[in-house]
C-alpha positions in Angstrom: 141.2 101.3 124.0 138.8 98.7 121.8 137.3 100.9 118.6 135.8 99.5 115.4 137.3 99.8 111.9 135.5 98.6 109.2 136.8 95.9 106.5 136.1 97.3 103.5 136.3 93.8 101.3 133.5 91.9 103.3 131.8 95.7 104.5 132.2 94.3 108.2 133.5 96.0 111.5 136.5 94.6 113.0 137.8 94.9 116.6 141.0 96.9 116.8 142.8 98.2 119.8 144.6 101.5 120.1 147.8 101.2 122.5 151.2 102.8 123.3 153.3 102.4 120.5 156.1 99.8 120.8 159.4 101.7 120.0 160.8 98.5 118.5 157.4 98.5 116.5 157.3 101.4 114.9 156.6 102.1 111.1 159.3 102.6 108.7 159.3 104.8 105.7 160.8 102.5 104.1 157.5 100.4 104.0 155.8 103.3 102.8 154.8 105.5 105.8 155.1 109.2 105.3 156.3 110.1 108.8 159.8 108.7 110.5 158.1 107.6 113.3 161.1 106.7 115.1 162.1 109.9 115.2 159.2 111.7 116.2 159.3 109.0 119.2 162.1 110.8 119.9 160.3 114.1 121.0 160.4 115.0 124.4 157.1 114.4 126.3 155.3 113.1 123.2 152.5 110.1 123.2 152.7 107.6 120.4 150.0 105.5 120.2 149.7 102.6 117.2 145.9 101.6 116.2 146.4 97.6 115.9 143.5 94.6 114.8 142.9 92.5 117.6 143.3 89.3 115.5 146.8 91.0 114.2 148.2 93.2 116.6 152.2 93.0 115.1 150.3 94.8 111.7 150.1 98.8 112.3 147.2 100.0 110.9 147.6 104.0 111.8 149.5 105.8 114.1 149.1 108.9 116.6 151.2 111.9 118.2 150.1 113.7 121.1 151.3 116.2 123.2 150.4 118.8 126.0 150.7 122.3 125.3 151.6 124.6 128.5 150.5 121.5 130.9 146.6 122.6 129.8 145.8 121.5 126.0 146.2 118.7 124.2 147.7 119.0 120.4 147.4 116.3 117.8 151.0 116.9 116.3 150.8 113.5 113.7 148.9 111.3 112.4 149.1 108.8 109.8 147.0 105.6 108.6 149.2 102.6 106.9 149.7 102.7 103.2 147.7 99.7 102.8 144.6 101.8 104.1 145.0 104.7 102.0 142.0 106.3 100.3 138.9 104.3 98.7 141.5 101.1 98.1 142.4 101.0 101.7 142.1 97.7 103.5 140.2 99.1 106.9 138.1 102.1 106.6 137.7 104.6 109.8 141.3 103.9 111.0 141.7 108.0 111.2 138.4 108.8 112.8 139.6 105.9 115.6 142.8 107.8 116.0 141.0 111.2 116.3 138.1 109.8 118.7 140.9 108.8 120.8 142.5 112.3 120.9 139.3 113.4 122.4 138.9 110.9 124.8 142.8 111.7 125.6 141.7 115.1 126.2 139.2 114.6 128.5 141.9 112.7 130.9 144.9 114.8 130.7 143.0 118.2 129.7 142.8 121.0 132.2 140.4 123.9 132.9 138.8 125.2 129.5 140.9 122.8 127.4 139.8 120.2 129.0 137.7 118.2 126.0 139.3 120.5 123.1 142.2 118.7 120.7 143.7 121.1 118.4 145.7 120.7 115.4 147.4 122.3 112.4 145.7 121.1 109.2 147.2 121.1 105.5 145.1 123.8 103.4 143.7 121.0 101.2 142.2 119.4 104.3 140.3 121.6 105.7 137.2 121.0 104.4 137.5 117.4 104.4 138.2 117.5 108.0 135.2 120.0 108.7 132.8 117.7 106.7 134.1 113.9 107.7 135.0 114.8 111.7 133.3 117.3 112.6 136.4 119.6 113.3 136.3 123.6 113.5 138.6 125.8 112.0 139.9 128.2 114.2 141.9 130.5 111.7 144.5 130.1 108.7 145.5 126.1 109.4 145.1 126.0 112.8 141.8 123.8 113.3 139.8 121.8 116.8 137.6 119.3 118.3 135.4 120.3 120.9 133.9 118.4 123.3 130.9 117.7 121.4 132.7 116.6 118.2 134.8 114.4 120.4 131.9 112.6 121.5 130.3 112.2 118.6 133.5 110.4 117.2 133.9 108.6 120.7 130.0 107.5 120.3 130.3 106.3 116.9 134.0 104.5 116.8 134.6 103.1 120.2 133.8 99.3 120.6 131.5 99.3 123.7 130.7 95.8 122.9 
């Protein structure tokens, strides 16, 4: 899937790809990543995806893990941007947004019935408002959140590279 990320230094859009993760090229905690992606890759029936720049596909800019709950609802288990993309000093912006948009796209493909187009996930308490304001997510209760089809479509329209 083609997407666009923004290079912070030049404020320009850069072509990127979201691909199935290669088990030999999973990011490592020793390189500053927060999650053990090699261990997560062993999760049964999980799909792992990585966002890479089209011009430099060997460097992972972000990771995403998805599963299908009860064979009908897409659940976003984990999402992480590369350490060099953290916060306002990150090298590339919109990595997480592109991965969220991709999860919404996958939900249209694999979601069933009333759950098609919905992506559910659990948020850390301190990130709930951020996900609502920045990404258009809805709070279901507690720490449970979701993207509905309209929020997903807005993310896809903004971050997918249709050029």
